[in-house]
N, C-alpha and C positions, 0 to 999 in steps of 0.2 A: 414456523421458520421455513424459508425456502432453501432447499439443498441444491446446490449447483453441482452438476456432474459433467465431466469433460472426458473425452477419450483422445488420446494422442497416439500418433503413429511415427515410427522411425524406420530406419534402414530402407527408405523408399528409393528405388532405382538401383539397389545393389545388384540385383540379378542382371540388369542391363549392362553393368560394368564387368561382371564376372563371366557372362556367357558371350563367347566370341562367335564370329561367323564360322560355321562348320566348313571343313575342307570340301572342295568340289563345287562350291557355289560360284557361278560365273558373274552374276549380276548382284554384287553386294548391296548396292543402294536399294534395288527393288526388294531384295530379301529383307533388308532392315525395315523398310516401310511396311511390308506384309507382317513381319513379326510384331512390330509396334502396334499395328491395328489389332492383331489377335490379343496381345497383352492388354490393350486398352479395353476391349470388349470384356475380357475376363475380369479385369479390375472392377468394372462397373457392376457386373453380376456379383462379384465377391462383396462389393459394398452393400448390395441389397441383402445378401446373406448375413452380413455382419449386423445390419440394422435389425433384421428379424431376430437374431440371437440376443442382441442387447434388449430389444423390446420384450422378449419372453424370458429374459434372464436365464437362458439355457442354451447350451451348445447343441442339444438334441432337437431344437426347434426346427432346424432345416432338414431333418431327416424326412424322407419321403412319406413315412407313415404318420408324421406329426404335422405336416404342412396345413392340413385343414383345421386342426385344433389351433395351430399358431395363428392362422388367418383370423379365426373367430376371436381369439384372445386380443389380437391387435385391434380389430374392428371395435371391440367393446371397451377398450381402455384408451386408445389413442385417437387422435383426430382423423378426419377424412383425408387430410393432406398426407399423413404417413401412409395410409392405405393406398392412395393414388400413386405415391412415390414408389412403393414396393411393387405395385402392379406394373408400372412402367419399366422398372428395372428387371424384374424377374420374368415378365411375360415374354415368351419367345416371339421374335419378330424378324422379318426379312430385312428390315431397315436397320442400319448400324445405330447403335446407341451412343450418344454423345453427352458429355458432361453439361454442355450448354443447354441441352434439352431438359435437364433436371432442374435447372435454376428457376424456371417459372413455377415449378411445383412447390418449391420451398422459399422462394424469394420474399414472400410477405413475412416470413418468420425472421428474416434478417433485421428488420427494423426493430422488433422487440429485443432481439439479441444485442444489437448495437446500443440500444438504450440502456440495457442492463450493464453492459460494459462501461458506458459513460458514468452511470451511477456508482459502479464499483470503483472506478478511477477517482471520482469525487470523494468517496468515503476514504479511500487510501490516502489521497492527498491531504484530507483533513486530519487524519491520524498522524501523518508525517509532519504536518505543521505543528501539531501539539507536541510531538517529540522534539522538534526543533526549538520550540519555545521553552520546553522543560530544560533542555541542555543549555540554552543561553542563560536562563535564570540560575541554573545550578552553578555555572561558572562564576556568576556574580557573587553568589553566596560563598563559594570557596575562596574567592579573592578577599572578600570583606573579612571573613574569619581568619584568613591567613595574616592579615595586617594587625588585627587587634589581639590583645592579651597574649603576646608572644612570650614564651617562658624565659627567653634570655633577657627580657626587660622586666621581669617580675620584681627585681630589687629596686627598680626605679619607679615609684608610684606616680611620678609626673609624666611618664612616657606617653600615656594615653589621655592625659588630662590637659593637654595644650595643643594649640595649632590644628593642623588638618586631622590628626588622629582623634582629637577630642570631638571634632565635628562628626567623624565617622562613628564614634562610639555612641553619641546621643542619637545619631540617625539609626543605628542598630536598635537602640531602645525604642525609638519611634516605630520601627518596623515590627519588632517582635514582642515588646514588653508593654503592650497597652493594657489598661485596666478600665473597669466599668465605674459607675458612679459611687459604688461602695468600696472601691479599691481592690476588687477581686480580679484575678487575671482574666483577660478577654482575648480569646484566640479568634482573630478575624482573617481568615484565609483570603477572601477577596481583597481586603486592604493590603495584605502582604504581596499578592500577585500584582495588583495595580501599581503599588509603590515601586516594586522591582522593575516593572516595565517602563515606568516613567524615568527611573534612574538610568536604565539602559539606553533609553532614547535621549537622555539629557534634556528633559523638558524644562521650559522656562517658568513653569508654575511655581509659585512661592509656597513654602511650608514653614511651619513654626516648630522648632525642635527645642525640647525642654529636657534638662538633665534630670536624673531620677529624684533628686531632692529639691528640684526647682531652684537650684542655686544659679543656674545660667539659662538664658533663653536666647535662641538664635533664629533669625528669619533669613532664609536663604532659598534658592531655587534648586531643583534637582540637577540642573546644569552645574551649579557650584559644587554640589556634593560629588557629582561624577568627576569633576576636575580634580578635587582634592583626593578622591579615591584613586584615580589613575596615578596621581603624583606620589601618594604614599606607597602604592604597589610597586612603582618603579624604584623608589628609594630602597626597598628591601634588598634589591639585587646589586646595589652599588658597593 
């Protein structure tokens, strides 16, 4: 399994907001530019130190006595790109260091990272679609079972044996109470999922519904079942 590790930073720029221009400075703009330049150079060096500490998994990796060991460890474990990046950042130079100069050293890694992000988004979207499907079908089942076998109508045996409710009752039997050739219960989950999806979509496909004792047979479409289902559900609240 591939373990994804990420580091996040916060409170960026807080120091710039809290530290004001000291008294006695006449050219505030020049002072600000100079301070920003110094902070930027320090930030880049601190970035290199952070990469060294993370690569060696130790805060002591940047100590002067451990730099040689840290360099050997990074060279043996990580790619040449990491080594070149750290050399560019930590090596003393008269030329100012800029973030744009770092990009060519790690730019090729961006494509692999972007591809992993795309794959992660696809997997997340696929899981969300599954949850959406589950919620939609669950609502259908809740509504169907809310209509049928209501306790307030238990004294009226004909309540579910006529009209739209009878159609829903034998549809529920068609959905859940299938049997095999010898009459044993047969749980067919793909059949249940496919049937619920067709009901939700109101498909025009024809199905044959048979009562448990084969006393009545109906040929209707999923669209017809859905129409009766919505009608019965609305009647409950009148």
